[in-house]
N, C-alpha and C positions, 0 to 999 in steps of 0.2 A: 885641654880643650873639651875632652869628653866629660871631665868632672864639671867643668863650667856649664856645659849643656845640661847635665843632669841636675845641677843646682837650680838653673832657670826653670827647668821642667817641674822640679819639685815646688818651686815658688808659685808657678801658675796653678799647679794642682792644689796648693794650700789656699789660693784665693777663692775657690769654689765652695759654696756652703755644703754642710754635711748632708742636707736633705736631697741633693741631686742637682741636676742641671737647672738653669734659670727658667727654662720653658715650663716647668712644673710649679712655679710659685703661685699663680692665681687660685690656689685651692681654697683660701679663706673666702674670696669673693664668690666662688661657686657654692660654698656652704651657705652663705647669706641668702642667695637667690632661692635655694631650696626651702629655707625657712619661710620666706615670703609666700611662696606657692602653697605651703602647708597652711599658713594663716588664712589665705584666701579660700582655700578648700573648706576649712572649718567654718568660715563665715557663711559660705554658700549653704553648707549643711544646716547651719542654725536658721538661716532664712527659710529654707525648705520646711523645716520642722514647724517654725512659726506660721507659715502659710497653711500648712495642713491643719494646724490647730484652729486658725481663723475659719477655714472652710468648714471644719467639723462643727464649730459653734453656729455658723449660718445655717447649715443643714438642720441642726437641732432646733433652731428658732423657727424655721419654716415648718418643720414637722409639728411643732407645738401649736403654731397658729392654725394650721390645717386641721389639727385635731379639735381645737376649740370651736371652729366654724363648721364642723361636720355634724353628723347625727347626734342626738342627745345620748347621754350615757344610758346604757341598757345592756341587752344581751349581745351575743356575738353578731347579730344581724344589724345592730345599730338602732333597734326599735326600743323605745322606752317602755316602762312598766305600764303606762296608761294607754298604750296603743294595742288594740286587740290583735291577736295572732291572725296573720293572713291579710291584714289591712295595709294598704300602701300609704306611705306618708306623702303629703302633697309636696310638689317640687316647685321651684321658681319663686317669684315674688308673691307677696300676699295678694290673694284674689285669683291665683292660677288654679286653685283647687275648686273653682266654681263660684267664688264670691266676686261680685262686681262692685261692691261699695269701696270707697276710698278711705283708708285709715287716717289720712291726713298727715301732718308733720309729726316727726318723732317727738315724744314727750319724755323729758328726763325722768329717770327712776323706773321706767317700764322695762321689763325683760322682753327679749324677742318674741314676736307673735302675740304679745299682749296688746289690748286696745284700751284707750282711756275710757272712763265711764262717760256715758252719753250726757250731754249738758241738759240742764233743765229747759223745757220749751219756753220760748219767749213770746210775749203777745205779738200778734200781727200788727205791723205798722201801716198796712195798706189802708187807704181811705175807705170808709164805708160806702157801699153801693148807693148810688143816687136813687131815691125813691121814685116810683113811677110818677109821671106828670099828672097833676090833678086835672080833672075835666075843665076844658076851656083855656088851660095854660098854653102859651105859644110853644110849638115844637118845630125843630129844624135839624135835619141830618142829610148828608150827601155821601154817596158811595159811587164807585166806578167798577164796571165789569165789561167783558167782551160782548159785542153785539151778536145776537143769534144770526145765523145765515139768512133767515127770512123772518121778518117781523109782521105780524098780523095786527094792524092798527085797530081793526074792529074788535079784536079780542082784548088787547091791552088797554085801549082807550074807551072803557065802558062808559065814562062820564063825558069825555071830550077828547078830540085829537085834532092835529093840524099837520099838513104835509107841505113841503116847499119844492119848487123846481120842476114840476111835472111838464110844464110847457114853457120853460125859460126862467130867467132870474126873478121875474116879478110874479110868477104863477104860484098860487096857493090853493089847497083843497082842504075843506073842513069836514068834520063829522056832521052828517045830516041829523037834525034834531038834537045836537049836542048842547051842553050847558053853556057854551060860549065863554067859559072861564079862562081859556087860554087867549092871551092878548099878544099880538106882534107889535112891539114898540119901536120897530125900525132898528137903527144902529148906524155907526159910521162905516163908510166904504161902499163901493158899488157892488151889488149882488149879481153874480154870474151863474147861469144855469149849468148843471153838470150831470152827465148821465153815466158816470163810470164808478159809482160807489161799489165797494166790495160786497156789501150786504144789500138785500132788496126788501121792499115793503109791499104789502098788499092791503086792500080794504074792500068792503062790500056795502058800505053805508056812507059814501061821501057825497059832497056837493061842492063844487060844480062838476066834478067827475064822479059818477056814481060808484064805479068800481075800478080796480086796477090789480094786476097780478104780476108779482116779480119786478117791480119798478126799481131801477138803480139810480133814479134821479134825485137831485138835491141842488143846493146852492152853496156858493162859497164867496168869501171876500178877502182880498189880499192886503198885506201890509200891517206892520205893528200898530196897535191901537184900534184897528178896525174890527168890526164883528157884529153881533146881534144882541138886541135888547128885547127881553120877553118878560111877561108877567102872568101870574096865575092868581085868580081871585080866591080869597078864603071863604069858607062856608061854615066855620065853627066845628067841623069834623076833621079827623085825621085823613089826609089825602096823600097819594103817591103820584109823582110826576116822573115819566121816563123821557129822557132826552137822547136822541140818536144823532151823534155828531162826530166830527173827525178833524184831522189836521193834515197838511201836506208841507213837509220841510219847514215846520214851525212848531212853536210851543203855544198851545191854547190854554186859556185860563177861564174856568167857570167859577163865577162868584154868585153865591146865593145869600140873600138877606131878606129880612122881614120889614115891611113898610112901617110896622109899629115899633121898630128898634129891637134890641135884644141880640140874640146870637146871630153870627154870620159864618158862612163856610166857604172855603176855596179848594178847588180840585184842579190839577193840571194834567195835560196830555201832551206829550212831546215826541217827535220823531224828526231828527235832523236830516235824514236821508231819503225818506219816502213817505207814504201816507199811512195813517193809523186812525182807526175808528174806535168808539167807545159808547157804551150805554151808561149814562149817568142816571142814578136813581135818587130823587129828592123826596123826602118825607117831611110833611109840614102840617101844622094846624094853626089856623088864624080865624079870628072872628069875621063875620060878614062885614064887608066894607074895607077890610085890610087886604094887602096883596103880598104874594111871594114875588120878589124881584130877582130876575136871572139875567146875567150878562155873560156871553160867550165871545171872547175876544182874542185877537192875536197878541200874545205877550212878547214873543221874539220870533224873528225869521232867520233861517239858516241858508237862504239863497236870495239873490237879487231878482229872481224870476218868480215873483208872486207867491212867496210863502204865505199860507192862508189857513183859515179855519172854515169848516163846512158844516151845514145843517141839513138833515133830512126830514125829521119829524119830531113831534112832541105829543105824548099821550098822557091822559089824566084818568085816574080812577079813584 
């Protein structure tokens, strides 16, 4: 029995491998995992080296570009041989050193801070100035300006003048001993007297009212298409007409033409919200028997409540 037990024990002992118990067998698997970790570590080191190399190349490229765009080659201060000692090099864009001219678009083939040669001058294409009008030739021009705070009709109307509205919508005053060349031709719409003009007029040589001082009176007429028709007789000489007029919540249109035909002029005055006044200056020349024809009318209204044009005075010299 003891021998049999020893025999069985020897058999079980002979079944075990010579390297030791079964719990120590996975050595081969452990060795393979270590190799894989080693490979991954080497791969990471290679990537790190390549990254450092790429970064080094980028730094070198940036340094090169900065060096190319920096100061010209020269001494240690960055000053070229053609810059005097102690002189500061201009900074910023061209023109920052005191030049105000524009270099224009870049031209291929030019180095920095070079300018293309100036082009050859080209002949002027503007039309030649119109020669002065010959004596007797019809002339017509119209301009607009602000009305002075006070107008002296005696002074500006040395040849003739006319005023409206002193005593109502049908009231007129003329220059005593004037030339009579200013003609009131009527006009569409009912004239209404008005004593609230922003500018005032005065005179000392009137008839039927000999004198007036600081009069704000005038007349107006409401509605699109209504207004005043005036005329001034020609004398063969260059004459100047001053028209003192205004609008209230309307657009006024002044048309000037010559009865003989030829040039015509139009000037507008507009205020959609309140009143506005103007001094229109008309310069003309016509032979005797011909007339300067003026119409001052409402072209457009901006209110249903009597958008209008107004008239204070006309003076001729």
